C-alpha positions in Angstrom: -18.7 -1.2 19.5 -15.6 -3.3 19.7 -12.9 -3.7 17.1 -12.6 -7.4 16.0 -9.7 -8.8 14.1 -8.9 -12.2 12.6 -5.8 -13.5 14.4 -3.8 -15.8 12.3 -2.3 -17.4 15.4 -5.6 -18.6 16.8 -7.3 -18.8 13.4 -10.4 -16.9 14.5 -11.9 -13.4 14.8 -11.3 -12.0 18.3 -12.0 -8.8 20.2 -8.9 -6.6 19.9 -7.7 -5.8 23.5 -4.3 -4.0 23.5 -1.7 -4.7 26.1 -1.7 -1.0 27.0 -4.6 1.1 25.7 -2.3 4.2 26.1 0.4 2.7 23.8 -0.9 0.5 21.0 1.8 -0.9 18.8 1.7 -2.3 15.3 4.5 -3.5 13.0 4.1 -4.1 9.2 6.8 -5.7 7.1 8.0 -3.2 4.6 9.6 -3.5 1.2 13.0 -4.7 0.1 14.2 -1.7 -1.9 15.9 -3.1 -5.0 13.2 -2.1 -7.5 9.8 -0.5 -7.8 7.1 -2.4 -5.8 4.3 -4.1 -7.8 0.6 -3.5 -7.2 0.4 -6.7 -5.0 3.1 -5.4 -2.7 1.0 -2.2 -2.1 -2.1 -4.1 -0.8 -0.8 -4.5 2.8 0.2 -0.9 3.1 -3.2 0.3 2.0 -5.3 -2.0 4.2 -3.0 -2.0 7.3 -2.5 1.7 6.9 -6.3 2.0 7.1 -6.2 -0.2 10.2 -3.7 2.3 11.7 -6.1 5.1 10.9 -8.9 3.2 12.6 -6.7 2.5 15.7 -5.9 6.2 16.0 -9.6 6.9 16.1 -10.0 4.5 19.0 -6.8 5.0 21.1 -4.9 8.1 22.2 -1.4 6.8 21.2 -0.7 4.4 18.4 2.9 3.6 17.2 2.9 2.2 13.7 6.2 0.9 12.4 6.9 -0.1 8.8 10.4 -1.1 8.0 12.7 -0.7 5.0 14.9 -3.8 4.2 18.0 -2.2 2.7 20.5 -5.1 3.0 19.6 -8.2 1.0 21.0 -10.5 -1.7 18.5 -9.1 -4.2 19.8 -5.6 -3.5 23.4 -6.9 -3.9 22.5 -8.4 -7.3 20.8 -5.2 -8.5 23.8 -3.1 -7.4 26.3 -5.4 -9.1 24.3 -5.4 -12.3 24.1 -1.6 -12.4 27.7 -1.3 -11.3 26.8 1.1 -8.5 27.2 1.0 -4.6 24.4 -0.7 -2.7 23.2 2.6 -1.2 22.6 4.0 -4.7 20.0 1.3 -5.2 18.4 1.4 -1.8 18.3 5.2 -1.5 16.6 5.5 -4.9 14.0 2.9 -4.5 13.2 3.7 -0.9 12.5 7.3 -2.0 10.4 6.1 -4.9 8.5 3.8 -2.6 7.6 6.6 -0.2 6.5 8.8 -3.1 4.3 6.1 -4.6 2.7 5.4 -1.2 2.0 9.1 -0.7 0.4 9.3 -4.2 -1.7 6.2 -3.3 -3.0 8.0 -0.2 -1.2 5.6 2.2 -0.5 7.2 5.6 3.2 7.4 6.5 4.2 5.2 9.5 5.2 6.7 12.8 8.5 4.8 12.6 10.4 3.7 9.5 13.4 1.7 10.6 16.1 0.7 8.1 17.9 -2.6 8.6 21.3 -1.1 8.1 20.8 1.3 10.9 20.1 -1.5 13.3 23.1 -3.8 12.9 24.1 -3.3 16.5 20.6 -4.3 17.7 20.8 -7.4 15.4 24.2 -8.5 16.7 23.0 -8.0 20.3 19.9 -10.2 19.7 22.0 -12.9 18.1 24.3 -12.9 21.0 21.3 -13.3 23.3 20.1 -16.3 21.3 23.5 -18.0 21.4 23.9 -17.4 25.2 20.4 -18.9 25.8 21.2 -22.0 23.7 18.9 -21.2 20.8 21.5 -20.4 18.2 25.0 -21.6 17.3 27.9 -20.4 15.2 29.4 -22.5 12.4 31.8 -21.6 9.7 31.2 -17.9 9.8 27.5 -18.4 10.0 25.1 -18.2 13.0 22.0 -20.3 12.8 18.8 -20.6 14.8 18.4 -24.0 16.3 14.8 -24.9 15.4 14.8 -28.0 17.7 15.3 -25.7 20.7 11.9 -24.1 20.2 9.1 -26.6 20.6 6.4 -24.2 19.3 8.1 -23.8 16.0 5.4 -24.1 13.3 2.5 -23.1 15.6 1.8 -19.8 13.7 1.7 -21.3 10.2 0.3 -24.6 11.4 2.9 -26.7 9.5 4.7 -29.8 10.5 8.6 -29.8 10.4 8.6 -31.8 7.2 6.1 -29.4 5.5 8.2 -26.4 6.7 11.4 -27.8 5.3 9.8 -28.5 1.9 7.9 -25.2 1.8 11.0 -23.2 2.6 13.2 -25.0 0.1 15.9 -24.8 2.8 19.6 -25.0 2.0 21.0 -28.3 3.2 24.5 -27.2 4.4 27.1 -29.3 6.2 27.4 -26.7 9.0 23.7 -27.0 9.9 22.6 -29.3 12.8 19.2 -29.5 11.2 18.0 -28.7 7.7 15.3 -26.5 9.1 17.8 -24.3 11.0 17.8 -20.8 9.5 20.5 -18.1 9.1 20.8 -15.3 11.5 24.2 -14.1 10.3 26.3 -15.0 7.2 29.8 -14.1 6.0 30.4 -11.5 3.4 33.0 -11.6 0.7 35.0 -8.4 0.1 32.7 -7.1 -2.7 29.5 -7.5 -0.6 28.3 -5.2 2.2 29.4 -6.4 5.6 29.8 -5.4 9.2 32.3 -6.5 11.9 30.8 -9.0 14.3 32.0 -11.6 16.9 31.6 -14.2 14.0 33.6 -12.2 11.5 32.7 -9.7 8.8 29.2 -10.4 7.5 25.6 -9.4 7.2 22.3 -10.3 8.8 19.8 -12.8 7.6 16.4 -11.4 6.6 14.3 -12.7 9.4 16.4 -11.4 12.3 16.2 -7.8 10.9 12.5 -7.4 11.6 12.8 -9.0 15.1 15.5 -6.5 16.0 13.8 -3.5 14.5 10.5 -4.3 16.2 12.2 -4.7 19.6 14.1 -1.4 19.2 11.1 0.7 18.5 8.1 -1.1 19.9 9.4 -3.3 22.7 9.6 -7.0 23.4 5.9 -7.6 23.0 3.8 -5.8 20.4 0.0 -5.8 19.9 -0.2 -6.4 16.1 2.2 -7.8 13.5 0.9 -7.7 9.9 1.9 -8.5 6.4 1.0 -10.5 3.3 0.1 -14.2 3.8 3.2 -15.1 1.7 5.2 -14.0 4.7 3.4 -16.3 7.2 6.1 -18.9 6.5 9.0 -18.8 6.8 9.5 -15.1 7.7 6.9 -14.6 10.4 7.3 -18.1 11.8 11.0 -17.4 12.2 10.4 -14.0 13.7 8.2 -15.7 16.4 11.0 -18.2 17.2 13.8 -15.6 17.4 11.9 -13.0 19.4 10.3 -15.4 21.8 13.6 -17.1 22.6 15.6 -13.8 22.8 13.1 -12.4 25.3 13.0 -15.3 27.7 9.7 -16.8 26.4 7.7 -13.5 26.3 4.9 -13.4 23.6 6.3 -11.5 20.6 3.0 -10.4 18.8 -0.4 -10.8 20.3 -2.4 -10.5 17.1 -1.1 -11.6 13.6 -2.9 -10.2 10.6 -2.3 -11.4 7.0 -3.7 -10.1 3.7 -4.5 -12.3 0.7 -2.5 -12.2 -2.5 -3.4 -10.7 -5.9 -4.0 -12.7 -9.0 -4.1 -11.5 -12.6 -7.3 -12.7 -14.4 -7.3 -15.8 -12.3 -3.6 -16.6 -12.3 -1.2 -16.0 -9.4 0.5 -12.6 -9.7 4.2 -13.0 -9.1 7.5 -11.6 -10.4 8.7 -15.1 -11.2 5.7 -15.5 -13.6 6.4 -12.1 -15.1 2.7 -11.0 -14.7 3.1 -8.2 -12.2 2.3 -4.5 -12.7 4.6 -2.0 -11.1 2.7 0.4 -8.9 4.9 3.3 -10.1 3.8 2.7 -13.7 0.1 2.2 -12.8 0.1 5.5 -11.0 1.1 7.1 -14.3 -1.8 5.5 -16.1 -4.7 5.7 -13.7 -6.0 7.9 -10.9 -4.5 6.9 -7.6 -8.0 6.7 -6.1 -8.9 4.1 -8.6 -6.0 1.9 -7.6 -6.7 2.4 -3.9 -10.4 1.5 -4.5 -9.3 -1.7 -6.3 -7.1 -2.7 -3.4 -10.0 -2.3 -0.9 -12.8 -3.8 -2.9 -12.2 -7.4 -1.6 -11.9 -8.2 2.1 -8.2 -8.0 3.0 -8.0 -11.7 4.0 -9.4 -12.9 0.6 -7.5 -13.1 -2.7 -8.0 -10.2 -5.0 -8.2 -10.7 -8.8 -6.9 -7.8 -10.9 -8.3 -7.5 -14.4 -9.2 -4.8 -17.0 -12.9 -5.5 -16.4 -12.6 -5.1 -12.7 -10.7 -1.9 -13.1 -13.4 -0.6 -15.5 -16.1 -1.5 -13.1 -14.3 0.2 -10.2 -13.9 3.4 -12.4 -17.7 3.3 -13.1 -18.4 3.2 -9.4 -16.1 6.1 -8.6 -17.5 8.0 -11.6 -21.0 7.5 -10.2 -20.1 8.9 -6.8 -18.3 11.9 -8.3 -21.3 12.4 -10.6 -23.5 12.6 -7.6 -21.2 15.2 -5.9 -21.0 17.2 -9.1 -24.7 17.2 -9.9 -25.6 18.2 -6.3 -22.9 20.9 -6.4 -21.3 19.2 -3.4 -17.7 19.8 -4.2 -17.6 23.0 -2.2 -18.7 21.1 1.0 -15.5 19.1 1.1 -13.6 21.5 3.3 -16.6 22.6 5.3 -19.1 20.6 7.3 -18.3 17.2 5.8 -14.7 17.4 7.0 -15.9 17.4 10.6 -18.9 15.1 10.0 -19.1 12.1 12.3 -18.6 8.8 10.4 -21.9 7.0 9.7 -22.5 4.3 12.4 -23.0 1.5 9.9 -19.8 2.5 8.1 -17.8 2.5 11.2 -19.3 -0.8 12.2 -18.2 -2.4 9.0 -14.6 -1.4 9.6 -14.7 -2.5 13.2 -15.8 -5.9 11.9 -12.3 -7.2 10.9 -11.8 -4.2 8.5 -14.7 -5.1 6.2 -13.9 -2.7 3.3 -16.3 -4.3 0.8 -19.2 -3.5 3.1 -17.8 0.0 3.8 -17.6 0.7 0.0 -21.2 -0.6 -0.4 -22.3 1.9 2.3 -20.7 4.7 0.3 -22.9 3.7 -2.7 -26.0 3.7 -0.4 -25.0 7.2 0.8 -24.7 8.5 -2.7 -28.2 7.0 -3.5 -29.6 8.7 -0.4 -28.2 12.0 -1.4 -29.7 11.8 -4.9 -33.1 10.7 -3.5 -33.2 13.3 -0.7 -36.5 15.2 -0.5 -35.2 18.2 1.3 -32.0 20.3 1.1 -31.2 19.3 4.7 -31.5 15.6 4.0 -29.4 16.0 0.9 -26.6 17.9 2.7 -26.6 15.4 5.5 -26.2 12.5 3.1 -23.5 14.3 1.1 -21.6 15.1 4.3 -21.8 11.5 5.4 -20.6 10.3 2.0 -17.6 12.7 2.0 -16.7 11.9 5.6 -16.7 8.1 4.9 -14.9 8.6 1.6 -12.3 10.7 3.2 -11.6 8.1 5.9 -11.0 5.5 3.1 -8.8 7.9 1.2 -11.4 8.3 -1.6 -13.4 11.3 -3.0 -10.5 13.6 -2.4 -10.7 15.4 -5.8 -13.0 18.1 -7.0 -15.6 16.4 -9.2 -14.8 18.5 -12.3 -11.1 17.8 -11.9 -11.9 14.1 -11.5 -13.7 13.9 -14.8 -11.2 16.0 -16.6 -8.5 13.6 -15.4 -6.5 16.0 -13.2 -6.0 13.1 -10.8 -3.9 11.2 -13.3 -0.8 12.2 -15.3 -1.4 12.7 -19.0 0.3 14.1 -22.0 -3.0 15.6 -23.2 -3.2 19.3 -22.7 -6.5 20.3 -21.2 -6.7 23.6 -23.1 -6.3 21.7 -26.4 -9.1 19.3 -25.3 -11.3 22.2 -24.4 -10.7 23.8 -27.8 -11.9 20.6 -29.5 -14.9 20.4 -27.3 -15.8 24.1 -28.0 -15.3 23.5 -31.7 -17.7 20.6 -31.6 -20.3 22.6 -29.7 -19.9 25.4 -32.3 -20.4 22.9 -35.1 -23.6 21.6 -33.5 -25.0 25.1 -33.1 -24.2 25.7 -36.8 -26.1 22.4 -37.5 -22.9 21.1 -39.1 -23.4 17.7 -37.6 -20.9 16.0 -39.9 -18.1 18.1 -38.4 -19.5 17.7 -34.9 -19.4 13.9 -35.3 -15.9 14.1 -36.7 -14.7 16.1 -33.7 -16.4 13.7 -31.3 -14.7 10.8 -32.9 -11.3 12.6 -32.7 -11.9 13.2 -29.0 -12.7 9.5 -28.5 -9.5 8.6 -30.2 -7.7 10.8 -27.6 -9.5 9.0 -24.8 -12.0 11.8 -24.2 -15.7 11.3 -23.7 -18.0 14.2 -24.2 -21.3 14.3 -22.2 -24.0 16.7 -23.4 -26.0 18.2 -20.5 -28.5 21.0 -20.1 -25.7 23.2 -18.8 -23.5 22.5 -21.8 -21.0 19.9 -22.8 -18.8 18.2 -20.2 -15.8 16.1 -20.9 -13.9 13.4 -19.1 -11.2 10.9 -19.7 -12.4 7.4 -20.6 -11.7 4.7 -18.0 
């Protein structure tokens, strides 16, 4: 069974063949830490984190790098508005990003380079580009000479005119060509800056990733991934810089791009004001629910976020957890299921360009098989397969009872108080005081609690 991935460079699905099977390298563009990330920002870290998990299953040594951009004009603006040093902003939001990723079940990268820790690497790469005739200094700036790289536009498939229009480039008098992009720019006294051969300044965004990737993964890497909004100009510019700085060597052999999120059919973006911060969503919903949502569509396709889709996802997860609870399977999580081999069809789905919708469908089939099993052995085998596959996707991590009582999400409701109301309702029913029982049930519903009467007694859960 071969891993097959869609390569944005060739625009087709290809067998993945690493340059060195004993050292597989992957770089994913990380956040610019000036505020909390929104839910759309989280999608690449979930899906490409899952890819890193799959690669580690296939190869003995995988180096996964995900950077932190901690020098940027948006950061400068946020610091100025708050009246604090730049590091106060970047340290806070980098820490919040890591914490939110951990809550979302995203594996930490092997390497997390910060742009500000690589200024010397950035300056060295710019010097290489100038020396080889691919960059030039002008009025305190250093710019990449797009005309010096004939393959510019190959990754995004755009013409020069389309690229200039799409990038809304700054037409500056010091540029040879409007498409030339900044590698280094001067800093005024109130802005962060570093000494360089071209004066005190700071790097452009694109050169940061090229330098960090080179420093930690080498001149040629196996996989470079990120959102398709980065395809141009960011990734196109990375290709140009890195290829030219390394004497024509291939920069990244496979390019992977995930689709964007929309909100009820409309593009989700900060400029439109219709984004949801991940940090806030994690306060409102179980992390597994958000993780499921980010995997329910194929990573290359757009993903529409809506209240109805969220409710449907919650019903699916509730169904799986109901199966585990009813079959008393929670205790098996740390036992046989942890070491259970992944179902072959489940693994095949992920090996087929990370087909998470099919992988999730297989989890539903495994839950059905567990319910319909005719023997204890068949039931346990299906449960173990369900838990193993769920664990690989970062799902079904909670105890079933805890899931239904909302322990996976933060809440101001005190569980003991809820249980008192549930017990009071049960006592009213036994006393045949159905008016009081109905009143207590309505009170619980107002608190977002659903009571389910079962032969074993009442069970409660938080409403989706």
